[in-house]
N, C-alpha and C positions, 0 to 999 in steps of 0.2 A: 428406554435408553435412547438418547438422541445421538445422531451421528456427529462426530467432531469434524470441524473443518480441517483440511490438511494444512500443515505448517507451511509458511511461505519459504520459497527457495531463494528469495532475495537477501543479500547481506544487509546489515544495519546501514542506515543512510549515511553516506559520506565515507564509507570504507570500501575496500576492494577485496574480492576473492582473486587470488593469483593461481590459475590453473598452470600445469607444468610448463607449457611453452611461454606463458606470460611471466612466470617466475624466472625462467631461464633468461629472458630479456633483462629483467631487473638484476639478476645475479651477474650477468655479463658486465653490466655497468659497475656493480660493486667490485668485481674483480679487477677491472681497470683502475679504479680508484685505489684499491689495496696495493696493487702492484706498483703504482706510481709513488705512493707514500712510503712504501717499504724501501724503494730505491734511495730515498732520502733519510733513511734511518728512523722512520716513525714506527711506533709499536701500537698494536691494537688492544683495546680494553673493552669491557662490557659491564653493564649493571642492570639491575631490575628496573622495569618501567614504573614501579610503585615507589613513591616518595612521600614523606611527610609534607602536608600542605604548606606549612610555614616556610619551607625551603624556598618557595617562589614568592611569597607575599611581600618580602621586603625589597627584592631586587629585580623581579620581572615586571614588565610594563603593566600598568593598572588595567588596560584593556584585556590583556591575556588572562590576568588573575580573576577579574570580576566577570568576564563574559565568555572566555574560551576554554577554561580548564575543566576537565572531568574530575570533580572533587566529591568525595563521599565520606561518610563516617563508617568505620569498620566495626566489627563486633566487640572490639576492645575499646570502643568509644574514642578512637583516634581518627583524626581527619587525614585522609589520604588523597593524593592527586596522581593521576596518570601523567607521566612527565610530558610537558608541552615542549621542552627543550632539554638539551643535555648539559649545558655549561654549569648550572648549579650543582648537578650531580657530580660532575668532574671536580669542582671545587671542594665538595664534601669529601670525596675520596682522597684527594691530595692532602687535605687538612688532617684526615684520619691517620695518615702514615707519613706526614711531612718530614719527619726526621729519619725515616728509613729509605726514602726514595733518593735516586741519584739524579741530580739536576745538571743541565736542563732536561726537562721531560719533553719528549716529542711523541704525543699520543694521538690516536684517532679512534673513533667508534662509529660503527654503522648499525643503525637499528630503527625501530619505529617510535614515533612521537604522536601525541594526541592533542588536538585542539577542537573545541566545539565552535566551528565557524561555518559560514555558508559554503557548501561545496561548489567549486568551479574548476575551470581548466587549470591543471597544475597544482591544485590545492584541495586536499581532502581532510577529513576529520582524523583519520589515521594516515600518517605519511612516513616514508622512510627517508632518512637523512644521514649524511656523513658529517661528523664533527671532527675538526682538525685543530689541535692546540699545541702551543709551545709555552712551557711554564718554566720560569727561572731565569729569563734573560730580559734585562731592561733595555729601553731605548729602541732606536730605529733598526738595529740589526735584526731583532726578533720580528718587528713589524714588517720589515722588508721580506724576511723569510716566509712569513705567513702569506703575504700577497703573492710571492713567487710560487708557493705551493698551489694556491688557487689557480694561478695561470697555468702551471705545469699539468694540473689535472685536466683542464680543458684541452690543452695541447696534446695530451696523451690520447685523446679520442680522435685527433686529426684536425681539430679546430685551428683556424688561422687567426692572426691578430685582428684582421678586419671583421671577424665574426662576432667579437664581443668587446665591450669597453669596461675598463676598471675605473670606477669613480671613487675617489678617496677624499676624506675629510678628517678633521681632528677635533675631538671634544675639547682638548686643551685650548685650541684656537677659539672655539665658541665661548669657553669659560673666560678666556682672557678678554675677549671683546665685551662680554657681559659685565665683567668686573670693571673694565675701563669706563663703561657707561653708568656704573653705579647700581647695577641690578644685583639683587640678593641671589644666593645659591638656589633658593626655591624658584625665583623668577626665571633664572637661567634654565632650570629643569622644565618649567612650564613652557618656556620659549622653544626648547628643543622638541617638546611634544607637538607644538604648533608646526614646526618645520617638518617633523616626521609625517604629519598628516596632510602635508601640502597637496599630494596627488589625489587625496580623497575630498578635497574642498574646491569650490569654485575660486577663481582668481579674486573675485570681490570679497568672499568670505576670508580668504587667506590674508589679504591686505588688512582687513578689519581686525583679524586676530593678532597679527604681528604689530599692529599700531599700538597695542596696549603696552608694548615693551620698548617703545621709542623714547629716547631721552634727548631733548633738544633737537627733535626731528630726525634722529638717527637710531636704528636698531642694530643689533650685533652683526647681521649679514652685511648691512650697508657700511659699517665701520671696517669690517674685514676687506670689503671691496675697495674702500677708499684708501686704506693703508696709511692713514694719517696719524695713527697712534703708535708711538715707538715700541711699547711693550707688545702690542698686538702684532706689529710687523716683525718683531724678533721671532715670535712663535711661528708666524707665517713663513719666514725665510728658512727656518729649521725644517719645517714640514716639506717645503719645496725641494730641499736637498734630498729627502727620501724619494720623492717622485722622480727627480732627475737621475738618481742612482738606479732606479728601476728602468728608466728609459735607456740608460747606458747598457743595460743587460738585454736590450732588444725588445723591451716591452713598450712599444710606441703607442699602445692603446690605453695607457694610464693617463688619467687626468684629475685635476683638482676640482671638486664640486662641493662648495660650502653648504649645499642644501641636503647632503646626505647626513642624516641624523641617527637613524635606527632607534627603535622605541625602547630598547632595554636600558634600564636605569644603571646597570653596572658598568657600562663602558666609561673609560677614563681618558683615553687618548685617541689613537687611530680608530676610525670607523670607515668601512669601505663596502661597496656593493659592486657586483659584476652584472652587466646588462647585455642581453642579446641585441645585436644591431639589426637583425632581420625584422622588418615591419610586421611580419606575420606572427611574431612572438615577442612583442615589445615589453619585456618584464625582467625583473632581477632574477638571476640564476643562483646567486649565493651572496652571503654577506657576513661580516664579522668585525672584529676590532680588538682593542686592548681593554682588559678588565682587571687591573691590578689589585683592587680592593676586595674581590669576592672571596678568596680563600681565607682572608683575615676575619671574616664573619664568624669563623669557627674558633677564633682565638689565635694568639701568637702574632708574629710580625707579618707585614704585608708581603705577598709573593707576586712578583711580576708575571703577567700572563697575557697572551694574545692568541686569538683563534678565529675560526670561521666555520660556518655550516653550509652545506650544499644539499638542497632537496633533490632526491632521486627522480621524482616525477617531473619536476621542473627541468632537471637536466635531460631527461629523456625527451621532453618536448623540444628542447634546444637541439639535441642530437638528431631527432627526426626531421626538424625543420631544415637542418643543414646536411641531411643525408649522411650522418656520421654514426648512426646507431650500430653497435657491434652485432655481428651475426650471433644468433642464439640457437643453441641446440639443447633441448630439454633432457635428452637421455643419450641413447647410443649414437655413434657416428657412422656405424656400419650395420646394415640389416642383411643378415645372411638368409637367403631364401632356400627352401628345400623343395625340389621337384616332386618328391614323394615322401610319405611318412617314414619310409625305410631309410631315408637320407638324414634324418634328424640326428642320429647318434654321431655320425662322422662329422656333421656340421658343428655339433657341440664340441667335439675334440679340436677342430680348427679354431673355433671361437675361444676356447680356453687358452690355446697357445698365443692368440692375438692379445687377449686380456693381460697375459703375463708380460707383454711388451708395451702395455699402456693404452691399448685401443679399446674403447667401449663398444661392445657388440651386442646386438639383439638377434637371437635365432628364432626363426619361425617354428612353432611347435603345433601348428594347427593343420587342418586338411585343406586350407585355401589353395587355389590355383596360384601359379607364379604371378599372373597378372594382378590378382587381388592382393598378393603379398606386396607387390610394388606400390599399389595404391595405399596400402596400410603404411608403408614406409614414408610415403609422401605426406600423409595425414599426420604422422608423428613428427615430421620435420627432420627426419634422418637424412643426411646429405648423400650417403652412398648405399648402393644395393649390389649384392653379388649372389647369384644362385650357386649352390654347392651340392652337386649330386655325384652319381657314380662316375660320370665322364670327367668331372673336375678333380675328383679324388685320384683318378688314374693318371691324368695328364699333369697335375700340379699347376694348372693354369685356370684362371677364372676370368669372366667378363665383368669388369667393374663398371657400374653405371653411375654417373654423376646425375642425381635426380633433378637438380635445378636446371641444368642445360640439356639433359638427355643424352650427353655424350657417353659412349661405351668403349672401353679399352680393354684389350687382353693383357692381363698382368699375372705374374707368378705369385704364389703364396708369400714368398719372401719379400716381394715389392709392396705388398698391401700396407704394411706399417708405415713406411716412408711416405706413401701417398696420402694416407688418411690423417696422419697426425701433423702434417706440415702446415 
């Protein structure tokens, strides 16, 4: 019999293990997003990460479908894909109960997505993402609300307008310019793909690629910039009204950028992306747009929809760069130390009374010294420590130690709750 090699402790390439404190950091970001969206009346939903492969093949970008999806054939000979994005799933769910739902829908979902791509900073093969959607409202009102929600989420973490830029474009504007130049719908789609890949191409290659779509020396971007076509200018003016309305709400970091295309084929109107302004993290934080035709793929009338997605890893990079990452505690907020093993029972009684008042407490049940108990609390990331023995039980007063600063204050048992949960 040969000895087997031990199994590797490393996770699959491109995914993460989240140990408790790591997951606490991610969860703290989730909770800020949830709290912000619920303030505006959004409801949370969830779905399985397994979907039929054909759900993505008609409306998701060709690059994602052909190169980045995890697709396999199950034991029932069905082609299955681990979801690379949430929007098609949302459209399927809405279509399934379209006559039962109360519109407009304001839904959001936070969960994991999967794409087989080269792992790099802020981008993994499994990644967590928040998807935010408004379904059932046509026109600029819903588009403006979607952009405002993206803005408010970042502001909820303490970000200022100077920390990020919101770049907005319109597929309707690109379509109008293409039509004015005599491009076919397929050519406009191909042109959008060129624009979307601009940052992945050299300037020379980009100019060569867009030259294919020039008519009389002009391509759609140049026609939009020139504003010499009446129909194109009408769409442009309408879109600028949306941008001006957002600026009037204090969003002076909103700007028109005709090169924002986004690769998903289902976008029909607004498209936008939000970028970090810090040169240490020069990348998009989130993006989205209008996708009115997606629900109708399942039959019935077209349902207007607009939404965006924000990657949690990318958001954490942004928050870290700007020193805005929320404080994370993986478990208890108070570690109650016990001078002797005989003190454990009375410490548990105190802990139970605190738990009933909403304080998360961990009680030492080992024979460690108080010094080692404090070290354990620090390693666990617990912010407060208090020893509770015979003297404390008699006096009703404890010495509460704030472990980050080392400050120690004498407090009564009744004061503990107000200090720890504030």
